[in-house]
N, C-alpha and C positions, 0 to 999 in steps of 0.2 A: 469124676470122669470115668466111673466104672463102665457103664454101657458104651460111652463114647470110645474109650480106649479099647474095649472088646471089639467094637466095629472096626476101628482102625487096624487092629491086629489081624482081624479076619480078612480085610481088604489087602493087607500087606502079604498075608499068606496066599491069597488069590494071585497077587502079582508074582510071587515066587513060582507059582504053579503055571504061569502063562508067559514064559519068556518070549514067545512069538508075538505077544501083544506089547512088549516093551517099546519097540520102535514106534509103532503107530500112536501109542499113548503119549510118549515124549514129544513127538511132533505135534500132536493135537493140543497138548497142554501148553506148548509154547506158541503155537500159531492159530489156535482156535479163535482167538480174538479177531483175526482177519476174517474168518467165516462169519462171526457175529456182525462185523462191520458191513459185510456184503448183504447180510439179512436186513440190517437197518436200511441199506440202500434199496433193497427190494421193497421194504415197507413204504419208503418215499415214492417209489415207482408206482406201487398200487394206489397210493393216496392221490397221485396226480390224475388217475383215471376217473376220479369221482368229482362231482360238483359240490362237495361239502367242505367248506372252509375248516370246520372243526376237525375233520379227518387229516387234512394236510397240516393243521396246527399240531396235531398229535405226532405226525411224522417228523415235523421240524423239531419238536420238543424232545423226541426220543434220544438223540445223541447228546443233547444238552443235559437231559436227566441223567444219562450215564456219567457224564463228567461231574455233575453235581453230587451224585452218589459217591464217586471216588473221593471228592473233596470232603464229604462228610465222614468218610471212613478213615481218613488219615489221622485226625486227632484221636479217634476212638482206638485205633490199633496202637498208636503211640502211648496212649494212657494205659491200656491193658498190658502191653509189653509181653505178650505170651511168647515163649520160646518155640521154635519149630520142633516137630517131632524128632528129627534126627539129631537135635542138640541135647535131648534128654533121654531118649530111648536107645538102648543097645540091642544088637542082634536083629536089626530090621533091615529090609532091603530098601536102599535109597537110590532112586533114579533121578531125583531132582538135583538141579544145580544148587549147591548149598548157599544160603543167604543168611545175613544177620537181621533181615527185616522181621518185624513182629509177625506172628502167625494168625492172630485173631483180630478182626475177620479177614478172610482172604480177599485180596484186591481182585483176583481173577473172578471169584464168585460174585463179588459186588457188581462187577462189570456185566457178568452174565445175567444176573437177576434184573439189573436195570434195563438191559437190552431186551430181554424176554418180555418184561412188563411193558416197555415202550412199544414193541411191535404188537402186543395184544391190545394196546390202546388204539392202534390203527386198524387192525383187522382180527377177526376170529377164524379166518380160513386157514388153509394148509400152511401158508408161510408162518403164521403165528405158532403153530404146533411144532413145525420144524425148528423154529427158534427156541422153543421151550426145551425140546429134546437136546439141541446143541448146547444150551446153557447148562442143563443137568449133566450132560456128558463132560463138559469142561470142569464143572465142580467135582465130579467123581474122579476125573483124571488127576486133580490136585492131591487127592488122598491116595490114589493109586501109586503115584510117584513118591509118596511120603513127604510131600511139601507141607501138608496141612492135616489137621485132625478133622473128623466129620463135622464137629460143631463149628469149626472155622468156616467151612463152606456153606453150611446151612444158614448160619448167621449172615454170611455175605450175600447169599441169594435173597434172603428176606430183606436185608437192609437196602440192597439195590432196588428191589421191586417197590418197597415202600417209598423210598425217595422219589422214584420215577412217577409213581401214581399220585402221591400227595403233591409233588411239585406241579404236575400237570393240572391237578384240580385247582391249584392256586392261580396259575397263569392262563388257564384255558380261555377265559373270557377275553382278556386283553390280547392274547396271541391270536385268537380267532378273528377278532376285529382287525388286527394288523394284517392278517392274511387277506381279508376282504379288501382292505385298502390297497395292498400290494398287487392284488389281482387286476387292478385297474392301471397298472404300470407295465413297463417293459419286462418286469420279472414274472408276468403271468405264465409264460411257458414253463417256468421252473415250478410253479405252484399247481397248475392244472392243465389238462388237455381239453377241458370242456370249453364250449363257446362262451363268450362273455354273457353274464347275467344282467338282467335289468336291475336297477337299484332296489326295487321292491323284492324281487326274487333273491337278491344277494342278502338283504336284511333277514328274510325268512330263513335262508340257508344257515346264516350265522347263528340264528337263535335255536337251531335244532340241538 
């Protein structure tokens, strides 16, 4: 943990030197998940504007992928059982609410990584990169308040993203076909704003 501990202490010193940032960071680290949820909603909204079932399938998968990533993380964090920084390090600034939960990987970072990857599956435009920045900032905030080490949040971001992307690769075909079917029902307004497709056009769109 040589480099990792050095980075943690550097960020902790930065936190000491920026008391004006404590309030915003504590608020964001606690409620940044709400912003990520809104960005997921924005991804769904953008997906509805397109006549591509694969895109709406990605938007529907994104929140499921986030929950799946958290589910995968629970046994990992329990098995590793790493103590939080404030439980083992002295003379550090702690802004976090103290918890006995394991430190590695960070649940917040797992969520952030999964959401960022999920939105990137939907779009590569501005919304996606706003989500990436929001996810990275949430991960940084967890180290800033001394709730996690840098490797906790890096592993969390990676785990969340991998579960989201790999999970969608597994379910993409079936989920896209389901979207095509559901677009012929009363749920169509939830799935797209485009006019109904002919059967041939729908099949071609699903194959993209």
